[in-house]
C-alpha positions in Angstrom: -6.9 36.3 53.7 -5.6 38.5 50.9 -3.9 36.9 48.0 -0.5 38.5 48.7 -0.3 37.5 52.3 2.5 35.1 53.2 1.9 32.2 55.5 4.4 31.7 58.3 5.6 28.2 59.3 3.5 28.3 62.5 0.4 29.0 60.5 1.0 26.2 58.1 1.9 23.8 60.9 -1.2 24.6 62.9 -3.4 24.4 59.8 -2.1 20.9 59.2 -2.4 20.0 62.9 -6.0 21.2 63.1 -7.0 18.7 60.4 -4.6 15.8 61.0 -5.1 15.4 64.8 -8.9 15.1 64.7 -8.7 12.8 61.7 -6.2 10.6 63.4 -8.2 10.4 66.6 -11.4 9.7 64.9 -9.8 7.0 62.7 -8.3 5.3 65.9 -11.8 5.4 67.5 -13.7 4.4 64.3 -16.0 1.4 64.6 -14.4 -1.8 63.3 -17.6 -3.9 63.9 -21.3 -3.3 63.7 -22.9 -0.6 65.9 -26.5 0.0 66.7 -25.9 3.7 65.9 -25.1 3.1 62.2 -27.5 0.3 61.4 -30.0 2.5 59.5 -27.3 4.2 57.5 -25.6 0.9 56.7 -28.9 -0.5 55.4 -29.5 2.7 53.4 -25.9 3.3 52.1 -24.6 -0.3 51.6 -27.9 -2.1 51.0 -29.3 0.6 48.7 -32.6 0.5 50.6 -35.0 3.4 50.2 -35.1 5.0 53.7 -36.4 8.5 54.0 -35.0 11.5 52.1 -31.3 12.1 52.6 -28.0 10.3 52.5 -27.3 11.2 48.9 -23.6 11.9 49.4 -23.0 9.3 52.1 -24.4 6.6 49.9 -22.1 7.4 47.0 -19.1 7.8 49.4 -19.9 4.5 51.2 -20.2 2.6 48.0 -16.9 4.0 46.8 -15.0 3.3 50.0 -16.5 -0.2 50.2 -14.3 -1.1 47.3 -11.1 -0.5 49.3 -9.5 -3.6 50.7 -9.1 -2.0 54.1 -10.7 -3.7 57.1 -14.4 -4.6 57.4 -17.1 -2.7 55.6 -18.2 -0.9 58.8 -14.7 0.6 59.1 -14.6 1.7 55.5 -17.8 3.6 55.9 -16.5 5.2 59.1 -13.5 6.2 57.1 -15.7 8.5 55.1 -16.9 10.3 58.2 -13.3 10.7 59.4 -12.3 12.2 56.1 -15.3 14.6 56.3 -14.1 15.6 59.8 -10.6 16.4 58.5 -12.0 18.6 55.6 -14.4 20.4 57.9 -11.7 21.1 60.4 -9.4 22.5 57.7 -12.1 24.7 56.3 -13.2 25.9 59.7 -9.5 26.8 60.5 -9.3 29.2 57.5 -12.7 30.8 58.4 -11.7 31.4 62.0 -8.2 32.7 61.2 -9.6 35.2 58.7 -12.3 36.3 61.1 -9.7 36.9 63.9 -7.5 38.9 61.5 -10.4 41.0 60.3 -11.7 41.6 63.8 -8.2 42.8 64.9 -7.7 45.3 62.1 -8.0 49.0 62.9 -11.6 50.2 63.0 -13.4 53.1 64.6 -15.2 51.4 67.5 -17.8 53.5 69.3 -16.2 55.7 72.0 -12.6 54.5 71.0 -11.5 57.9 69.7 -12.6 59.6 72.9 -10.8 57.1 75.0 -7.6 57.6 73.0 -7.8 61.4 73.4 -8.3 61.0 77.2 -5.3 58.6 77.4 -3.0 60.4 75.0 -3.9 64.1 75.6 -4.3 66.5 72.8 -1.6 65.0 70.7 -2.6 61.8 69.1 0.0 59.1 68.7 1.7 58.9 65.4 0.6 55.3 64.9 -1.1 52.6 66.8 1.1 50.4 69.0 1.7 46.9 67.8 -0.5 44.4 69.5 -3.1 47.0 70.5 -6.7 46.5 69.5 -6.4 49.2 67.0 -2.9 48.5 66.0 -1.1 45.9 63.9 -2.6 42.4 63.9 -0.6 39.3 65.0 -1.0 36.5 62.4 0.7 34.0 64.8 -1.7 34.8 67.7 -4.6 34.5 65.3 -3.3 31.1 64.0 -2.9 29.8 67.5 -6.3 30.8 68.7 -7.9 29.5 65.4 -6.3 26.1 65.9 -7.5 26.0 69.5 -11.0 26.8 68.4 -11.0 24.2 65.7 -9.6 21.5 68.0 -12.2 22.4 70.6 -15.0 21.7 68.2 -13.4 18.9 66.2 -12.4 16.9 69.4 -15.7 17.5 71.1 -18.0 14.5 71.8 -20.6 15.8 69.3 -18.1 15.8 66.4 -16.2 12.7 67.4 -19.4 10.7 67.9 -20.5 11.4 64.4 -17.0 10.9 62.9 -16.5 7.4 64.2 -19.5 5.7 62.5 -20.5 5.5 58.9 -23.3 7.7 57.6 -23.2 10.1 60.6 -23.9 13.8 60.6 -20.3 14.7 59.9 -20.6 14.7 56.2 -23.6 17.0 56.3 -21.7 19.3 58.7 -18.7 19.4 56.4 -20.9 20.3 53.4 -22.5 23.1 55.4 -19.1 24.6 56.4 -17.7 24.4 52.8 -20.9 26.0 51.6 -20.5 28.9 54.0 -16.8 29.3 53.0 -17.7 29.4 49.4 -20.5 31.9 50.1 -17.8 34.3 51.5 -16.1 34.3 48.1 -19.4 35.0 46.4 -20.2 37.8 48.9 -16.8 39.5 48.2 -16.9 39.2 44.4 -20.7 39.2 43.8 -20.6 40.3 40.2 -17.3 38.7 39.2 -17.6 35.1 40.6 -19.7 33.2 38.1 -18.1 29.9 38.8 -18.2 30.5 42.5 -22.0 31.1 42.4 -22.5 27.9 40.4 -20.4 26.0 42.8 -22.3 27.5 45.7 -25.6 26.3 44.2 -24.2 22.8 43.6 -23.0 22.6 47.2 -26.3 23.8 48.6 -28.1 21.1 46.5 -25.7 18.4 47.7 -26.1 19.5 51.3 -29.9 19.3 51.0 -29.6 15.9 49.4 -27.4 14.7 52.3 -29.4 16.3 55.1 -32.3 18.7 54.8 -31.6 20.3 58.2 -28.0 20.9 57.3 -29.0 22.4 54.0 -31.4 24.7 55.8 -28.6 25.8 58.1 -26.1 26.4 55.2 -28.7 28.5 53.4 -29.6 30.6 56.4 -25.9 31.1 57.2 -25.1 32.2 53.6 -28.1 34.5 53.5 -27.0 36.1 56.8 -23.6 36.7 55.4 -25.0 38.4 52.3 -27.2 40.7 54.3 -24.3 41.7 56.6 -22.1 42.3 53.6 -24.5 44.8 52.1 -23.8 47.1 55.1 -20.1 47.2 54.3 -19.7 49.9 51.6 -16.6 51.7 52.7 -14.7 50.6 49.7 -15.6 50.6 46.0 -15.3 46.8 45.8 -17.6 46.3 48.7 -20.1 48.8 47.2 -20.1 46.8 44.0 -20.6 43.6 46.0 -23.5 45.1 47.9 -25.3 45.7 44.6 -25.7 41.9 44.3 -25.0 39.4 41.6 -26.7 39.5 38.2 -29.9 37.6 37.9 -28.3 35.2 35.4 -25.8 34.1 38.1 -28.5 33.5 40.6 -30.5 31.5 38.0 -27.4 29.5 37.2 -26.8 28.8 40.9 -30.4 27.8 41.5 -30.3 25.5 38.5 -27.0 23.9 39.6 -28.4 23.3 43.1 -31.6 21.7 41.7 -29.7 19.5 39.3 -27.3 18.3 42.0 -30.0 17.5 44.4 -32.0 15.7 41.7 -29.0 13.6 40.7 -28.2 12.6 44.3 -31.8 11.9 45.2 -32.6 10.1 42.0 -31.5 6.7 43.3 -34.4 6.8 45.8 -36.7 6.0 42.9 -34.6 3.1 41.7 -33.7 1.6 45.1 -36.9 -0.5 45.4 -35.8 -2.2 42.2 -32.5 -3.3 43.8 -31.8 -6.9 44.7 -32.6 -6.1 48.3 -36.1 -4.8 47.6 -37.2 -7.3 50.3 -36.3 -4.5 52.8 -38.2 -1.8 50.9 -39.7 -0.1 54.0 -40.9 3.1 52.4 -39.3 6.5 52.0 -41.3 8.1 54.9 -39.3 6.2 57.6 -36.6 8.2 59.3 -34.1 7.7 62.1 -36.8 8.8 64.6 -38.4 5.3 64.3 -35.4 3.7 66.0 -36.3 5.2 69.3 -38.5 2.2 70.3 -36.0 0.9 72.9 -33.9 4.0 73.0 -33.4 6.0 76.2 -35.5 9.2 76.0 -33.5 12.4 76.3 -34.5 16.0 76.5 -33.9 18.5 73.8 -31.2 20.9 74.8 -29.5 23.7 72.9 -25.8 23.9 72.3 -25.6 27.0 74.6 -27.1 25.1 77.5 -24.9 22.1 76.9 -21.8 24.2 76.7 -22.5 26.1 79.9 -23.2 22.8 81.7 -20.2 20.8 80.4 -17.6 23.5 79.8 -18.6 26.4 82.0 -20.3 29.8 82.0 -17.0 31.7 81.9 -16.1 30.3 78.5 -19.6 31.1 77.3 -19.3 34.7 78.5 -16.0 35.0 76.6 -17.7 33.7 73.5 -20.6 36.2 73.9 -18.1 39.1 74.3 -16.2 38.0 71.3 -19.3 37.8 69.1 -20.4 41.3 70.3 -17.0 42.8 69.5 -16.9 41.2 66.1 -20.4 42.7 65.3 -19.1 46.2 66.1 -16.4 45.9 63.5 -17.6 46.3 59.9 -14.8 44.2 58.5 -15.7 41.2 60.7 -19.5 41.7 61.0 -20.3 39.8 57.7 -17.9 37.0 58.6 -19.4 36.4 62.1 -23.0 36.7 60.9 -23.3 33.1 59.6 -22.1 31.7 63.0 -24.7 33.7 64.8 -27.3 32.4 62.3 -26.3 28.8 63.2 -26.6 29.5 66.9 -30.1 30.9 66.3 -31.2 27.9 64.4 -29.9 25.5 67.1 -31.8 27.5 69.7 -35.0 27.4 67.6 -34.6 23.7 66.6 -32.7 22.0 69.4 -31.5 18.5 68.9 -31.8 15.7 71.5 -28.9 14.5 73.4 -26.9 11.6 72.1 -29.3 8.7 71.8 -28.4 5.1 72.6 -29.6 3.5 69.4 -30.1 6.4 67.1 -29.2 10.0 66.3 -31.5 13.0 66.0 -31.9 14.3 62.4 -31.0 17.7 63.8 -27.6 16.6 64.9 -25.9 18.6 62.1 -27.3 21.8 63.5 -25.9 20.8 66.9 -22.5 20.2 65.4 -22.5 23.6 63.6 -23.7 25.4 66.7 -20.8 23.8 68.7 -18.4 25.2 66.1 -20.0 28.6 66.3 -19.5 28.8 70.1 -15.9 27.7 69.7 -15.4 30.5 67.2 -16.9 33.0 69.6 -14.7 31.9 72.3 -11.6 32.4 70.1 -12.9 35.9 69.2 -13.3 36.8 72.9 -9.9 35.4 73.9 -8.2 37.2 71.0 -9.7 40.5 72.0 -8.8 40.0 75.7 -5.2 39.0 74.9 -4.6 42.0 72.7 -6.2 44.3 75.3 -3.8 42.9 78.0 -0.8 43.4 75.7 -2.0 47.0 75.1 -2.2 47.9 78.8 1.5 47.5 79.3 1.1 46.8 83.0 3.4 44.4 84.9 2.7 40.8 84.1 0.4 41.6 81.2 2.2 39.2 78.9 2.0 36.5 81.6 -1.8 37.2 81.9 -2.2 37.0 78.1 -0.3 33.7 78.0 -2.5 32.3 80.8 -5.6 33.3 78.9 -4.3 31.3 75.9 -3.6 28.4 78.1 -7.1 28.6 79.5 -8.4 28.3 75.9 -6.1 25.3 75.4 -7.6 23.6 78.5 -11.0 23.5 76.6 -9.4 21.3 74.0 -8.2 18.9 76.8 -11.6 18.9 78.5 -13.6 18.2 75.3 -11.2 15.6 74.0 -11.1 13.7 77.3 -14.9 13.5 77.4 -15.0 12.4 73.7 -12.5 9.7 74.4 -15.0 8.2 76.8 -18.2 8.8 74.8 -17.1 8.2 71.2 -14.5 5.5 71.2 -16.0 2.6 69.3 -12.8 0.8 68.4 -13.2 -1.8 71.2 -17.0 -2.0 71.3 -17.8 -5.5 70.0 -20.8 -6.2 72.2 -23.2 -5.5 69.3 -21.5 -8.1 67.1 -21.6 -10.6 70.0 -25.3 -9.9 70.5 -25.9 -10.4 66.7 -24.0 -13.7 66.8 -26.1 -15.0 69.7 -29.4 -13.6 68.7 -29.2 -14.0 64.9 -26.3 -16.1 63.8 -27.2 -19.0 66.1 -30.8 -19.4 65.1 -32.1 -22.7 63.6 -32.1 -23.1 59.8 -35.1 -21.4 58.1 -36.2 -19.7 61.3 -38.7 -16.9 61.6 -38.3 -14.0 64.1 -41.2 -11.7 65.0 -39.5 -8.4 65.9 -41.4 -5.7 67.7 -38.5 -3.1 68.0 -37.5 -1.4 64.8 -33.9 -1.1 66.1 -33.6 -4.8 66.4 -34.9 -5.2 62.8 -32.3 -2.7 61.6 -29.6 -4.6 63.5 -30.4 -8.0 61.8 -30.8 -6.3 58.4 -27.5 -4.6 58.8 -25.8 -7.9 59.7 -27.3 -9.5 56.6 -26.0 -6.7 54.4 -22.6 -6.0 55.8 -21.7 -9.6 56.7 -24.0 -11.6 54.4 -25.3 -13.4 57.5 -28.3 -15.8 57.6 -30.3 -14.9 54.5 -32.5 -18.0 55.3 -34.0 -16.3 58.4 -37.4 -14.7 57.9 -37.5 -11.3 59.7 -41.1 -10.1 60.4 -40.9 -6.5 61.6 -44.2 -5.8 63.2 -44.0 -1.9 63.3 -43.0 -1.8 59.6 -45.6 -4.2 58.1 -47.6 -1.2 56.8 -44.7 0.5 55.1 -43.5 0.1 51.6 -43.6 -3.5 50.3 -42.6 -5.2 53.5 -45.8 -7.3 53.8 -45.8 -8.2 50.1 -42.2 -9.3 50.1 -42.7 -11.4 53.2 -45.7 -13.1 51.8 -43.7 -13.9 48.7 -41.1 -15.7 50.8 -43.6 -17.6 53.1 -47.2 -18.3 52.2 -48.0 -19.4 55.7 -47.7 -15.8 56.8 -51.1 -15.0 55.4 -53.1 -15.5 58.6 -50.5 -13.5 60.6 -50.5 -10.6 58.2 -54.3 -10.6 58.1 -54.5 -10.4 61.9 -52.1 -7.5 62.1 -53.9 -5.6 59.4 -57.4 -6.1 61.0 -56.8 -6.3 64.8 -53.2 -5.1 65.3 -52.1 -8.2 67.2 -51.7 -11.9 66.2 -54.0 -14.7 67.1 -53.1 -18.1 68.5 -54.0 -19.8 65.2 -51.8 -17.5 63.1 -48.7 -17.9 65.2 -49.2 -21.7 65.5 -49.6 -21.9 61.7 -46.2 -20.2 61.2 -44.6 -22.2 64.0 -45.6 -25.5 62.3 -43.4 -24.8 59.2 -40.6 -22.7 60.7 -39.0 -22.4 64.1 -40.6 -19.2 65.4 -38.9 -16.8 67.8 -40.6 -13.7 69.0 -39.9 -10.5 71.0 -42.3 -10.0 73.9 -45.3 -7.8 73.3 -46.9 -6.9 76.7 -50.3 -6.7 75.1 -50.4 -10.4 74.5 -52.9 -12.5 76.4 -52.1 -15.3 78.8 -53.2 -17.8 76.2 -50.4 -16.7 73.8 -47.9 -16.5 76.7 -48.5 -20.1 77.4 -46.8 -21.0 74.1 -43.6 -19.1 74.9 -40.4 -20.6 76.0 -37.2 -18.9 76.9 -34.6 -19.5 74.2 -31.5 -17.5 74.9 -32.1 -13.9 73.9 -35.4 -14.7 72.2 -38.7 -16.2 73.3 -39.5 -19.3 71.3 -43.1 -19.8 70.3 -44.2 -23.5 70.3 -47.2 -24.6 68.3 -48.7 -26.1 71.4 -48.9 -24.8 75.0 -46.0 -25.7 77.2 -45.7 -26.8 80.8 -43.6 -25.6 83.7 -41.0 -28.3 83.3 -40.3 -27.3 79.7 -39.6 -23.7 80.8 -37.2 -24.7 83.6 -35.1 -26.8 81.2 -35.0 -24.0 78.6 -34.1 -21.4 81.3 -31.0 -23.4 82.2 -30.0 -23.6 78.5 -30.6 -19.9 77.8 -28.0 -18.7 80.3 -25.0 -19.3 78.0 -25.9 -16.8 75.2 -26.8 -14.0 77.6 -23.7 -14.7 79.6 -21.5 -14.3 76.5 -23.1 -10.9 75.8 -22.6 -9.9 79.4 -18.9 -10.8 79.3 -18.4 -8.8 76.1 -20.0 -5.8 77.8 -17.8 -6.1 80.9 -14.6 -6.6 78.9 -15.0 -3.4 76.9 -13.0 -0.4 78.2 -15.8 2.0 77.1 -19.3 1.1 78.2 -21.6 0.0 75.3 -24.8 1.5 76.5 -26.7 0.5 73.3 -26.2 -3.2 73.7 -26.7 -3.0 77.5 -30.1 -1.2 77.0 -31.3 -3.8 74.5 -30.2 -6.7 76.7 -31.7 -5.2 79.8 -35.0 -4.8 78.0 -34.8 -8.4 76.8 -34.2 -9.8 80.2 -37.0 -7.7 81.8 -39.4 -9.0 79.2 -38.4 -12.6 79.8 -38.8 -12.1 83.6 -42.2 -10.6 83.0 -43.3 -13.6 80.9 -42.3 -16.3 83.4 -43.6 -14.3 86.3 -47.0 -13.9 84.7 -47.0 -17.7 84.2 -46.3 -18.2 88.0 -42.6 -19.3 87.7 -41.3 -17.1 90.5 -37.9 -18.8 90.9 -37.2 -18.6 87.2 -38.2 -14.9 87.1 -35.8 -14.2 90.0 -32.9 -15.8 88.0 -33.5 -13.3 85.2 -33.5 -10.5 87.7 -30.2 -11.6 89.1 -28.7 -11.6 85.6 -30.2 -8.2 85.1 -28.3 -7.0 88.1 -25.0 -7.7 86.2 -25.8 -4.7 84.0 -25.6 -2.3 87.0 -22.9 -0.2 85.3 -24.9 0.2 82.1 -28.5 -0.2 82.9 -30.1 3.1 84.1 -32.7 1.2 86.1 -30.2 -0.7 88.3 -27.2 1.1 89.8 -25.0 0.5 92.8 -24.5 -2.6 95.0 -26.9 -1.8 97.8 -29.4 -0.3 95.4 -29.2 -3.3 93.2 -29.9 -5.7 96.1 -32.8 -3.5 97.3 -34.4 -3.4 93.9 -34.0 -7.1 93.5 -35.7 -7.7 96.9 -38.5 -5.4 96.1 -39.1 -7.0 92.7 -38.9 -10.5 94.3 -41.6 -9.5 96.8 -43.7 -8.0 94.0 -43.4 -11.1 91.9 -44.4 -13.3 94.9 -47.6 -11.3 95.5 -48.5 -10.6 91.9 -51.8 -12.3 90.9 -51.8 -14.4 87.8 -53.9 -12.9 85.1 -56.6 -15.2 83.7 -58.2 -15.0 80.4 
């Protein structure tokens, strides 16, 4: 937008609406209690634990927002993601509006002059008609379609899912969009924007420190913009910009980026010295390690997801809009970064929304969704102006219907996001934490096999200060960082157990009994354990309690009757939620299947059937059990299988 252009009231109102509406909805859907999805980021940002490379900005923002006396700490961290969503929406609105205006300005399209001569005869019209593709642009139409495009992206499940939890990909997405917006300033005034170049370098460094994939996307989009800008030399200003910036500006920008990234990533060196160094799990661990109990999902591109969920018609409109923008020199360099983002998402597709974790490539998916929404706005803008130019009956009605069609995309995406991203009433994770962690005996020890459960109890300890007396032994993380050394400093009786895991990869009966003699020991089932170890297990609510001595059938029957209450409370919280909590349901279903397998291997068929009946209550959330007749059929098959299963002897 030129500096002398005046903004009408509609433009200012839509600019405010495009940022305020997504922010308000994400704030209303923000998590007010612990969620499985944000456990890793809560441990990293609030506990200052060294986890992987990234989170430089979210850590500082979460620490600052945690000082606000506004709700629980989980809500304060989610507030940072909602603010990032508002800023990203506002920046995207300006980018889309300017792109629409530049794409609608008069430009010699291939074959357009011949078409005009055929339509107008030998005498060319004195001036282009208002509203025609080659005539005067309509700022109001551009503002309306820009707002629709922004709301389509900002209210989509991808953006809303990341904006309702703390430490999500929304902050990285916002940094990437701001970087691309600042790159447009540098591309226009390449030799006269020293401060802008330094700011661009600092933003790139901050984006890389927050999320390396997002930093790569921002760098690729900015480079594509600079390359496309070099081909625009119809004006002296553009010719000077095509010459490129001086080397000293590039050096200053590179220095600013390196300094910013170093300052934001410097705490990674100091985090092991923090008071919570007991959870130093090494910097090589990433969010991918949370997929132990997660539901596997295929990698799909944003284009495939859009065509499946929104429709092929909208995707064709977006493709046509991108193609028309590439034909116009004024808009080519503005649409180039969005094409680069789509290409990156196609080359590096992210997984669909996980149950317990998010893919590190989620920022690329969010940026690709925004790029498709921008292309859809370009195609609709060109189609509306073409309809108005035809001057046939009902052309204005057809143009209005096309705008309404674009508006239906907002309703479609927001409705799906309201079902998939609303975390305001999901409290099942907190109930699971209370029953599985808060109700343990004093000075208990838990042997955790799933990294996601370890993150859940660590996040509860950090955000709620809960149960610091419980000794958490994460089996998959014993070889990372200083986990083994810190655990050994807390409990010397762990020496045989740690030695067994280091040498054989599984515990021995002596090591587990040694620890169970000094602490109440609760374990998560490992299917590789022998029948000798399973003979020590006893059902204790959500956990399996390991007794120092082998147990009999009467002990297990009594414990099974007592363990129904904790699982029942978690089931009630799952059924009471308006939005299904698939994360807690998946973890609880895995727990009950493990308990059923243990007692069935020990010959307790009636007890195993009781767990299968409780597992059937998760029919709405458990992907392995669905429907009434199917649930009864699966239960009958499993019961017959348990009755004929031979007992393994060792």
